PDB file of N, CA, C, O and CB in Angstrom:
ATOM      1  N   MET A   1     -68.066-129.899  80.526  1.00  0.00           N
ATOM      2  CA  MET A   1     -66.816-129.197  80.252  1.00  0.00           C
ATOM      3  C   MET A   1     -65.584-129.951  80.767  1.00  0.00           C
ATOM      4  O   MET A   1     -64.617-130.112  80.022  1.00  0.00           O
ATOM      5  CB  MET A   1     -66.863-127.819  80.870  1.00  0.00           C
ATOM      6  N   LEU A   2     -65.595-130.416  82.021  1.00  0.00           N
ATOM      7  CA  LEU A   2     -64.545-131.135  82.569  1.00  0.00           C
ATOM      8  C   LEU A   2     -64.283-132.422  81.748  1.00  0.00           C
ATOM      9  O   LEU A   2     -63.145-132.787  81.454  1.00  0.00           O
ATOM     10  CB  LEU A   2     -64.844-131.434  84.003  1.00  0.00           C
ATOM     11  N   ARG A   3     -65.427-133.094  81.392  1.00  0.00           N
ATOM     12  CA  ARG A   3     -65.278-134.323  80.526  1.00  0.00           C
ATOM     13  C   ARG A   3     -64.477-134.056  79.309  1.00  0.00           C
ATOM     14  O   ARG A   3     -63.604-134.842  78.942  1.00  0.00           O
ATOM     15  CB  ARG A   3     -66.632-134.867  80.096  1.00  0.00           C
ATOM     16  N   ARG A   4     -64.767-132.917  78.651  1.00  0.00           N
ATOM     17  CA  ARG A   4     -64.091-132.613  77.355  1.00  0.00           C
ATOM     18  C   ARG A   4     -62.565-132.373  77.611  1.00  0.00           C
ATOM     19  O   ARG A   4     -61.704-132.778  76.830  1.00  0.00           O
ATOM     20  CB  ARG A   4     -64.758-131.316  76.657  1.00  0.00           C
ATOM     21  N   LEU A   5     -62.308-131.725  78.693  1.00  0.00           N
ATOM     22  CA  LEU A   5     -60.899-131.454  79.045  1.00  0.00           C
ATOM     23  C   LEU A   5     -60.130-132.725  79.343  1.00  0.00           C
ATOM     24  O   LEU A   5     -58.993-132.883  78.900  1.00  0.00           O
ATOM     25  CB  LEU A   5     -60.822-130.526  80.249  1.00  0.00           C
ATOM     26  N   LEU A   6     -60.724-133.608  80.071  1.00  0.00           N
ATOM     27  CA  LEU A   6     -60.179-134.945  80.358  1.00  0.00           C
ATOM     28  C   LEU A   6     -59.993-135.738  79.079  1.00  0.00           C
ATOM     29  O   LEU A   6     -58.977-136.413  78.915  1.00  0.00           O
ATOM     30  CB  LEU A   6     -61.099-135.714  81.319  1.00  0.00           C
ATOM     31  N   GLN A   7     -60.953-135.670  78.171  1.00  0.00           N
ATOM     32  CA  GLN A   7     -60.812-136.393  76.904  1.00  0.00           C
ATOM     33  C   GLN A   7     -59.757-135.811  76.026  1.00  0.00           C
ATOM     34  O   GLN A   7     -59.064-136.539  75.316  1.00  0.00           O
ATOM     35  CB  GLN A   7     -62.102-136.412  76.167  1.00  0.00           C
ATOM     36  N   GLY A   8     -59.619-134.513  76.056  1.00  0.00           N
ATOM     37  CA  GLY A   8     -58.454-133.862  75.311  1.00  0.00           C
ATOM     38  C   GLY A   8     -57.065-134.262  75.872  1.00  0.00           C
ATOM     39  O   GLY A   8     -56.123-134.545  75.131  1.00  0.00           O
ATOM     40  N   LEU A   9     -56.995-134.268  77.200  1.00  0.00           N
ATOM     41  CA  LEU A   9     -55.813-134.661  77.870  1.00  0.00           C
ATOM     42  C   LEU A   9     -55.374-136.177  77.598  1.00  0.00           C
ATOM     43  O   LEU A   9     -54.210-136.524  77.394  1.00  0.00           O
ATOM     44  CB  LEU A   9     -56.033-134.423  79.342  1.00  0.00           C
ATOM     45  N   SER A  10     -56.486-137.024  77.628  1.00  0.00           N
ATOM     46  CA  SER A  10     -56.218-138.444  77.315  1.00  0.00           C
ATOM     47  C   SER A  10     -55.830-138.616  75.806  1.00  0.00           C
ATOM     48  O   SER A  10     -54.998-139.463  75.481  1.00  0.00           O
ATOM     49  CB  SER A  10     -57.493-139.323  77.660  1.00  0.00           C
ATOM     50  N   GLY A  11     -56.398-137.861  74.953  1.00  0.00           N
ATOM     51  CA  GLY A  11     -55.963-137.903  73.541  1.00  0.00           C
ATOM     52  C   GLY A  11     -54.552-137.534  73.385  1.00  0.00           C
ATOM     53  O   GLY A  11     -53.797-138.191  72.668  1.00  0.00           O
ATOM     54  N   LEU A  12     -54.151-136.413  74.091  1.00  0.00           N
ATOM     55  CA  LEU A  12     -52.687-136.040  74.036  1.00  0.00           C
ATOM     56  C   LEU A  12     -51.878-137.108  74.611  1.00  0.00           C
ATOM     57  O   LEU A  12     -50.795-137.329  74.069  1.00  0.00           O
ATOM     58  CB  LEU A  12     -52.383-134.734  74.782  1.00  0.00           C
ATOM     59  N   GLY A  13     -52.229-137.814  75.630  1.00  0.00           N
ATOM     60  CA  GLY A  13     -51.500-138.930  76.211  1.00  0.00           C
ATOM     61  C   GLY A  13     -51.312-140.064  75.179  1.00  0.00           C
ATOM     62  O   GLY A  13     -50.233-140.645  75.060  1.00  0.00           O
ATOM     63  N   LEU A  14     -52.368-140.350  74.460  1.00  0.00           N
ATOM     64  CA  LEU A  14     -52.258-141.374  73.367  1.00  0.00           C
ATOM     65  C   LEU A  14     -51.284-140.975  72.340  1.00  0.00           C
ATOM     66  O   LEU A  14     -50.447-141.778  71.928  1.00  0.00           O
ATOM     67  CB  LEU A  14     -53.588-141.616  72.694  1.00  0.00           C
ATOM     68  N   VAL A  15     -51.365-139.704  71.889  1.00  0.00           N
ATOM     69  CA  VAL A  15     -50.471-139.216  70.878  1.00  0.00           C
ATOM     70  C   VAL A  15     -48.973-139.372  71.345  1.00  0.00           C
ATOM     71  O   VAL A  15     -48.084-139.733  70.573  1.00  0.00           O
ATOM     72  CB  VAL A  15     -50.813-137.727  70.558  1.00  0.00           C
ATOM     73  N   LEU A  16     -48.770-139.072  72.670  1.00  0.00           N
ATOM     74  CA  LEU A  16     -47.420-139.133  73.253  1.00  0.00           C
ATOM     75  C   LEU A  16     -46.967-140.570  73.404  1.00  0.00           C
ATOM     76  O   LEU A  16     -45.780-140.790  73.644  1.00  0.00           O
ATOM     77  CB  LEU A  16     -47.382-138.427  74.617  1.00  0.00           C
ATOM     78  N   THR A  17     -47.807-141.530  73.283  1.00  0.00           N
ATOM     79  CA  THR A  17     -47.398-142.883  73.339  1.00  0.00           C
ATOM     80  C   THR A  17     -47.167-143.524  71.943  1.00  0.00           C
ATOM     81  O   THR A  17     -46.507-144.558  71.840  1.00  0.00           O
ATOM     82  CB  THR A  17     -48.413-143.644  74.096  1.00  0.00           C
ATOM     83  N   VAL A  18     -47.707-142.911  70.888  1.00  0.00           N
ATOM     84  CA  VAL A  18     -47.589-143.419  69.552  1.00  0.00           C
ATOM     85  C   VAL A  18     -46.565-142.631  68.723  1.00  0.00           C
ATOM     86  O   VAL A  18     -45.742-143.238  68.038  1.00  0.00           O
ATOM     87  CB  VAL A  18     -48.933-143.392  68.885  1.00  0.00           C
ATOM     88  N   ALA A  19     -46.599-141.316  68.772  1.00  0.00           N
ATOM     89  CA  ALA A  19     -45.777-140.504  67.960  1.00  0.00           C
ATOM     90  C   ALA A  19     -44.306-140.649  68.206  1.00  0.00           C
ATOM     91  O   ALA A  19     -43.551-140.738  67.239  1.00  0.00           O
ATOM     92  CB  ALA A  19     -46.152-139.150  68.132  1.00  0.00           C
ATOM     93  N   PRO A  20     -43.866-140.678  69.382  1.00  0.00           N
ATOM     94  CA  PRO A  20     -42.380-140.819  69.609  1.00  0.00           C
ATOM     95  C   PRO A  20     -41.728-142.044  68.966  1.00  0.00           C
ATOM     96  O   PRO A  20     -40.555-141.985  68.598  1.00  0.00           O
ATOM     97  CB  PRO A  20     -42.103-140.880  71.094  1.00  0.00           C
ATOM     98  N   SER A  21     -42.432-143.109  68.829  1.00  0.00           N
ATOM     99  CA  SER A  21     -41.919-144.255  68.124  1.00  0.00           C
ATOM    100  C   SER A  21     -41.623-143.917  66.710  1.00  0.00           C
ATOM    101  O   SER A  21     -40.537-144.213  66.210  1.00  0.00           O
ATOM    102  CB  SER A  21     -42.870-145.388  68.190  1.00  0.00           C
ATOM    103  N   TRP A  22     -42.606-143.276  66.021  1.00  0.00           N
ATOM    104  CA  TRP A  22     -42.376-142.864  64.605  1.00  0.00           C
ATOM    105  C   TRP A  22     -41.259-141.797  64.470  1.00  0.00           C
ATOM    106  O   TRP A  22     -40.554-141.743  63.462  1.00  0.00           O
ATOM    107  CB  TRP A  22     -43.696-142.303  64.000  1.00  0.00           C
ATOM    108  N   LEU A  23     -41.129-140.996  65.463  1.00  0.00           N
ATOM    109  CA  LEU A  23     -40.128-139.935  65.356  1.00  0.00           C
ATOM    110  C   LEU A  23     -38.707-140.573  65.595  1.00  0.00           C
ATOM    111  O   LEU A  23     -37.744-140.094  64.996  1.00  0.00           O
ATOM    112  CB  LEU A  23     -40.436-138.760  66.416  1.00  0.00           C
ATOM    113  N   VAL A  24     -38.558-141.571  66.398  1.00  0.00           N
ATOM    114  CA  VAL A  24     -37.300-142.239  66.542  1.00  0.00           C
ATOM    115  C   VAL A  24     -36.954-142.935  65.323  1.00  0.00           C
ATOM    116  O   VAL A  24     -35.799-142.905  64.898  1.00  0.00           O
ATOM    117  CB  VAL A  24     -37.305-143.165  67.659  1.00  0.00           C
ATOM    118  N   PHE A  25     -37.978-143.626  64.673  1.00  0.00           N
ATOM    119  CA  PHE A  25     -37.772-144.388  63.442  1.00  0.00           C
ATOM    120  C   PHE A  25     -37.314-143.435  62.327  1.00  0.00           C
ATOM    121  O   PHE A  25     -36.480-143.797  61.497  1.00  0.00           O
ATOM    122  CB  PHE A  25     -39.082-145.141  63.029  1.00  0.00           C
ATOM    123  N   ALA A  26     -37.844-142.267  62.318  1.00  0.00           N
ATOM    124  CA  ALA A  26     -37.490-141.259  61.270  1.00  0.00           C
ATOM    125  C   ALA A  26     -36.142-140.508  61.574  1.00  0.00           C
ATOM    126  O   ALA A  26     -35.637-139.743  60.752  1.00  0.00           O
ATOM    127  CB  ALA A  26     -38.655-140.208  61.147  1.00  0.00           C
ATOM    128  N   GLY A  27     -35.640-140.750  62.698  1.00  0.00           N
ATOM    129  CA  GLY A  27     -34.375-140.122  63.110  1.00  0.00           C
ATOM    130  C   GLY A  27     -34.543-138.687  63.607  1.00  0.00           C
ATOM    131  O   GLY A  27     -33.594-137.903  63.569  1.00  0.00           O
ATOM    132  N   ARG A  28     -35.735-138.341  64.069  1.00  0.00           N
ATOM    133  CA  ARG A  28     -35.956-136.964  64.479  1.00  0.00           C
ATOM    134  C   ARG A  28     -35.613-136.714  65.902  1.00  0.00           C
ATOM    135  O   ARG A  28     -35.167-135.625  66.261  1.00  0.00           O
ATOM    136  CB  ARG A  28     -37.348-136.582  64.249  1.00  0.00           C
ATOM    137  N   ILE A  29     -35.824-137.756  66.760  1.00  0.00           N
ATOM    138  CA  ILE A  29     -35.575-137.550  68.196  1.00  0.00           C
ATOM    139  C   ILE A  29     -34.691-138.732  68.660  1.00  0.00           C
ATOM    140  O   ILE A  29     -34.592-139.767  68.001  1.00  0.00           O
ATOM    141  CB  ILE A  29     -36.956-137.467  69.039  1.00  0.00           C
ATOM    142  N   THR A  30     -34.060-138.518  69.823  1.00  0.00           N
ATOM    143  CA  THR A  30     -33.200-139.589  70.402  1.00  0.00           C
ATOM    144  C   THR A  30     -34.079-140.621  71.099  1.00  0.00           C
ATOM    145  O   THR A  30     -35.272-140.436  71.337  1.00  0.00           O
ATOM    146  CB  THR A  30     -32.150-138.993  71.420  1.00  0.00           C
ATOM    147  N   TRP A  31     -33.382-141.748  71.416  1.00  0.00           N
ATOM    148  CA  TRP A  31     -34.102-142.846  72.137  1.00  0.00           C
ATOM    149  C   TRP A  31     -34.443-142.331  73.565  1.00  0.00           C
ATOM    150  O   TRP A  31     -35.516-142.662  74.069  1.00  0.00           O
ATOM    151  CB  TRP A  31     -33.197-144.204  72.209  1.00  0.00           C
ATOM    152  N   GLU A  32     -33.607-141.570  74.205  1.00  0.00           N
ATOM    153  CA  GLU A  32     -33.844-141.027  75.495  1.00  0.00           C
ATOM    154  C   GLU A  32     -35.106-140.120  75.534  1.00  0.00           C
ATOM    155  O   GLU A  32     -35.956-140.206  76.420  1.00  0.00           O
ATOM    156  CB  GLU A  32     -32.626-140.265  75.934  1.00  0.00           C
ATOM    157  N   MET A  33     -35.156-139.242  74.496  1.00  0.00           N
ATOM    158  CA  MET A  33     -36.356-138.430  74.442  1.00  0.00           C
ATOM    159  C   MET A  33     -37.698-139.169  74.217  1.00  0.00           C
ATOM    160  O   MET A  33     -38.775-138.811  74.694  1.00  0.00           O
ATOM    161  CB  MET A  33     -36.183-137.454  73.381  1.00  0.00           C
ATOM    162  N   HIS A  34     -37.485-140.276  73.406  1.00  0.00           N
ATOM    163  CA  HIS A  34     -38.565-141.166  73.142  1.00  0.00           C
ATOM    164  C   HIS A  34     -39.149-141.807  74.463  1.00  0.00           C
ATOM    165  O   HIS A  34     -40.357-141.882  74.688  1.00  0.00           O
ATOM    166  CB  HIS A  34     -38.080-142.246  72.177  1.00  0.00           C
ATOM    167  N   ALA A  35     -38.230-142.229  75.248  1.00  0.00           N
ATOM    168  CA  ALA A  35     -38.619-142.867  76.493  1.00  0.00           C
ATOM    169  C   ALA A  35     -39.279-141.829  77.424  1.00  0.00           C
ATOM    170  O   ALA A  35     -40.256-142.179  78.085  1.00  0.00           O
ATOM    171  CB  ALA A  35     -37.382-143.523  77.178  1.00  0.00           C
ATOM    172  N   ASP A  36     -38.815-140.606  77.511  1.00  0.00           N
ATOM    173  CA  ASP A  36     -39.372-139.648  78.352  1.00  0.00           C
ATOM    174  C   ASP A  36     -40.814-139.253  77.857  1.00  0.00           C
ATOM    175  O   ASP A  36     -41.731-139.151  78.671  1.00  0.00           O
ATOM    176  CB  ASP A  36     -38.439-138.451  78.420  1.00  0.00           C
ATOM    177  N   LEU A  37     -40.998-139.035  76.525  1.00  0.00           N
ATOM    178  CA  LEU A  37     -42.300-138.675  76.048  1.00  0.00           C
ATOM    179  C   LEU A  37     -43.322-139.833  76.210  1.00  0.00           C
ATOM    180  O   LEU A  37     -44.489-139.595  76.520  1.00  0.00           O
ATOM    181  CB  LEU A  37     -42.200-138.251  74.596  1.00  0.00           C
ATOM    182  N   MET A  38     -42.865-141.079  75.997  1.00  0.00           N
ATOM    183  CA  MET A  38     -43.730-142.183  76.232  1.00  0.00           C
ATOM    184  C   MET A  38     -44.157-142.363  77.673  1.00  0.00           C
ATOM    185  O   MET A  38     -45.298-142.734  77.950  1.00  0.00           O
ATOM    186  CB  MET A  38     -43.088-143.379  75.771  1.00  0.00           C
ATOM    187  N   LEU A  39     -43.223-142.096  78.604  1.00  0.00           N
ATOM    188  CA  LEU A  39     -43.611-142.167  79.994  1.00  0.00           C
ATOM    189  C   LEU A  39     -44.603-141.098  80.382  1.00  0.00           C
ATOM    190  O   LEU A  39     -45.546-141.357  81.129  1.00  0.00           O
ATOM    191  CB  LEU A  39     -42.413-142.069  80.856  1.00  0.00           C
ATOM    192  N   VAL A  40     -44.385-139.843  79.854  1.00  0.00           N
ATOM    193  CA  VAL A  40     -45.370-138.760  80.152  1.00  0.00           C
ATOM    194  C   VAL A  40     -46.705-139.143  79.493  1.00  0.00           C
ATOM    195  O   VAL A  40     -47.739-138.997  80.144  1.00  0.00           O
ATOM    196  CB  VAL A  40     -44.858-137.328  79.617  1.00  0.00           C
ATOM    197  N   GLY A  41     -46.741-139.594  78.316  1.00  0.00           N
ATOM    198  CA  GLY A  41     -47.988-139.984  77.664  1.00  0.00           C
ATOM    199  C   GLY A  41     -48.740-141.116  78.373  1.00  0.00           C
ATOM    200  O   GLY A  41     -49.968-141.085  78.451  1.00  0.00           O
ATOM    201  N   THR A  42     -48.028-142.090  78.877  1.00  0.00           N
ATOM    202  CA  THR A  42     -48.652-143.248  79.548  1.00  0.00           C
ATOM    203  C   THR A  42     -49.267-142.688  80.867  1.00  0.00           C
ATOM    204  O   THR A  42     -50.414-142.988  81.198  1.00  0.00           O
ATOM    205  CB  THR A  42     -47.565-144.449  79.835  1.00  0.00           C
ATOM    206  N   ALA A  43     -48.491-141.883  81.595  1.00  0.00           N
ATOM    207  CA  ALA A  43     -49.038-141.415  82.881  1.00  0.00           C
ATOM    208  C   ALA A  43     -50.237-140.500  82.642  1.00  0.00           C
ATOM    209  O   ALA A  43     -51.209-140.521  83.396  1.00  0.00           O
ATOM    210  CB  ALA A  43     -47.950-140.669  83.706  1.00  0.00           C
ATOM    211  N   LEU A  44     -50.154-139.714  81.606  1.00  0.00           N
ATOM    212  CA  LEU A  44     -51.206-138.762  81.308  1.00  0.00           C
ATOM    213  C   LEU A  44     -52.504-139.628  80.913  1.00  0.00           C
ATOM    214  O   LEU A  44     -53.611-139.302  81.341  1.00  0.00           O
ATOM    215  CB  LEU A  44     -50.733-137.736  80.101  1.00  0.00           C
ATOM    216  N   TRP A  45     -52.343-140.614  80.177  1.00  0.00           N
ATOM    217  CA  TRP A  45     -53.526-141.489  79.785  1.00  0.00           C
ATOM    218  C   TRP A  45     -54.115-142.200  80.951  1.00  0.00           C
ATOM    219  O   TRP A  45     -55.332-142.213  81.132  1.00  0.00           O
ATOM    220  CB  TRP A  45     -53.123-142.540  78.741  1.00  0.00           C
ATOM    221  N   PHE A  46     -53.257-142.803  81.762  1.00  0.00           N
ATOM    222  CA  PHE A  46     -53.860-143.614  82.877  1.00  0.00           C
ATOM    223  C   PHE A  46     -54.353-142.712  84.029  1.00  0.00           C
ATOM    224  O   PHE A  46     -55.149-143.177  84.844  1.00  0.00           O
ATOM    225  CB  PHE A  46     -52.805-144.646  83.438  1.00  0.00           C
ATOM    226  N   THR A  47     -53.929-141.488  84.125  1.00  0.00           N
ATOM    227  CA  THR A  47     -54.523-140.604  85.164  1.00  0.00           C
ATOM    228  C   THR A  47     -55.762-139.848  84.739  1.00  0.00           C
ATOM    229  O   THR A  47     -56.483-139.318  85.584  1.00  0.00           O
ATOM    230  CB  THR A  47     -53.514-139.614  85.608  1.00  0.00           C
ATOM    231  N   THR A  48     -56.027-139.788  83.413  1.00  0.00           N
ATOM    232  CA  THR A  48     -57.231-138.991  82.970  1.00  0.00           C
ATOM    233  C   THR A  48     -58.316-139.947  82.362  1.00  0.00           C
ATOM    234  O   THR A  48     -59.501-139.715  82.601  1.00  0.00           O
ATOM    235  CB  THR A  48     -56.799-137.875  81.871  1.00  0.00           C
ATOM    236  N   ALA A  49     -57.987-140.901  81.665  1.00  0.00           N
ATOM    237  CA  ALA A  49     -59.026-141.771  80.994  1.00  0.00           C
ATOM    238  C   ALA A  49     -60.071-142.435  81.911  1.00  0.00           C
ATOM    239  O   ALA A  49     -61.249-142.475  81.556  1.00  0.00           O
ATOM    240  CB  ALA A  49     -58.328-142.871  80.244  1.00  0.00           C
ATOM    241  N   PRO A  50     -59.674-142.941  83.048  1.00  0.00           N
ATOM    242  CA  PRO A  50     -60.688-143.670  83.888  1.00  0.00           C
ATOM    243  C   PRO A  50     -61.780-142.734  84.359  1.00  0.00           C
ATOM    244  O   PRO A  50     -62.860-143.221  84.696  1.00  0.00           O
ATOM    245  CB  PRO A  50     -60.016-144.335  85.127  1.00  0.00           C
ATOM    246  N   PHE A  51     -61.576-141.400  84.410  1.00  0.00           N
ATOM    247  CA  PHE A  51     -62.590-140.470  84.968  1.00  0.00           C
ATOM    248  C   PHE A  51     -63.682-140.127  83.916  1.00  0.00           C
ATOM    249  O   PHE A  51     -64.801-139.785  84.299  1.00  0.00           O
ATOM    250  CB  PHE A  51     -61.894-139.152  85.464  1.00  0.00           C
ATOM    251  N   TRP A  52     -63.360-140.218  82.542  1.00  0.00           N
ATOM    252  CA  TRP A  52     -64.363-139.936  81.538  1.00  0.00           C
ATOM    253  C   TRP A  52     -64.832-141.202  80.949  1.00  0.00           C
ATOM    254  O   TRP A  52     -65.848-141.174  80.254  1.00  0.00           O
ATOM    255  CB  TRP A  52     -63.842-139.023  80.469  1.00  0.00           C
ATOM    256  N   MET A  53     -64.209-142.305  81.149  1.00  0.00           N
ATOM    257  CA  MET A  53     -64.611-143.569  80.499  1.00  0.00           C
ATOM    258  C   MET A  53     -65.625-144.406  81.377  1.00  0.00           C
ATOM    259  O   MET A  53     -66.089-145.466  80.957  1.00  0.00           O
ATOM    260  CB  MET A  53     -63.326-144.423  80.207  1.00  0.00           C
ATOM    261  N   ARG A  54     -65.931-143.911  82.549  1.00  0.00           N
ATOM    262  CA  ARG A  54     -66.849-144.646  83.399  1.00  0.00           C
ATOM    263  C   ARG A  54     -68.262-144.653  82.746  1.00  0.00           C
ATOM    264  O   ARG A  54     -68.699-143.713  82.081  1.00  0.00           O
ATOM    265  CB  ARG A  54     -66.891-144.011  84.838  1.00  0.00           C
ATOM    266  N   SER A  55     -68.906-145.766  82.992  1.00  0.00           N
ATOM    267  CA  SER A  55     -70.259-145.899  82.498  1.00  0.00           C
ATOM    268  C   SER A  55     -71.198-145.176  83.438  1.00  0.00           C
ATOM    269  O   SER A  55     -70.838-144.849  84.569  1.00  0.00           O
ATOM    270  CB  SER A  55     -70.656-147.376  82.351  1.00  0.00           C
ATOM    271  N   LYS A  56     -72.411-144.929  82.958  1.00  0.00           N
ATOM    272  CA  LYS A  56     -73.403-144.222  83.802  1.00  0.00           C
ATOM    273  C   LYS A  56     -73.751-145.018  85.047  1.00  0.00           C
ATOM    274  O   LYS A  56     -74.061-144.432  86.084  1.00  0.00           O
ATOM    275  CB  LYS A  56     -74.683-143.938  83.004  1.00  0.00           C
ATOM    276  N   ALA A  57     -73.708-146.341  84.968  1.00  0.00           N
ATOM    277  CA  ALA A  57     -74.075-147.205  86.054  1.00  0.00           C
ATOM    278  C   ALA A  57     -72.956-147.078  87.177  1.00  0.00           C
ATOM    279  O   ALA A  57     -73.290-147.208  88.354  1.00  0.00           O
ATOM    280  CB  ALA A  57     -74.242-148.713  85.528  1.00  0.00           C
ATOM    281  N   ASP A  58     -71.727-146.845  86.857  1.00  0.00           N
ATOM    282  CA  ASP A  58     -70.643-146.692  87.758  1.00  0.00           C
ATOM    283  C   ASP A  58     -70.846-145.413  88.622  1.00  0.00           C
ATOM    284  O   ASP A  58     -70.413-145.345  89.773  1.00  0.00           O
ATOM    285  CB  ASP A  58     -69.322-146.645  86.975  1.00  0.00           C
ATOM    286  N   MET A  59     -71.525-144.401  88.014  1.00  0.00           N
ATOM    287  CA  MET A  59     -71.653-143.135  88.675  1.00  0.00           C
ATOM    288  C   MET A  59     -72.824-143.098  89.681  1.00  0.00           C
ATOM    289  O   MET A  59     -72.921-142.183  90.499  1.00  0.00           O
ATOM    290  CB  MET A  59     -71.821-142.060  87.646  1.00  0.00           C
ATOM    291  N   LEU A  60     -73.669-144.067  89.606  1.00  0.00           N
ATOM    292  CA  LEU A  60     -74.828-144.080  90.512  1.00  0.00           C
ATOM    293  C   LEU A  60     -74.509-144.414  91.909  1.00  0.00           C
ATOM    294  O   LEU A  60     -75.403-144.455  92.754  1.00  0.00           O
ATOM    295  CB  LEU A  60     -75.824-145.019  90.042  1.00  0.00           C
TER     296      LEU A  60
END
């Protein structure tokens, strides 16, 4: 269950690193909002992904 939660949060982090660029390009958000969203997305990805991407050998 925890693994699924971490995967979901990591996915949200990836979306927050890709989607803002397209939204700025489309004129939907400002550059400042883009930078804030990408910062949050990057931090979310790097704080959650390592915990569920570990191999079984790392956990022994």
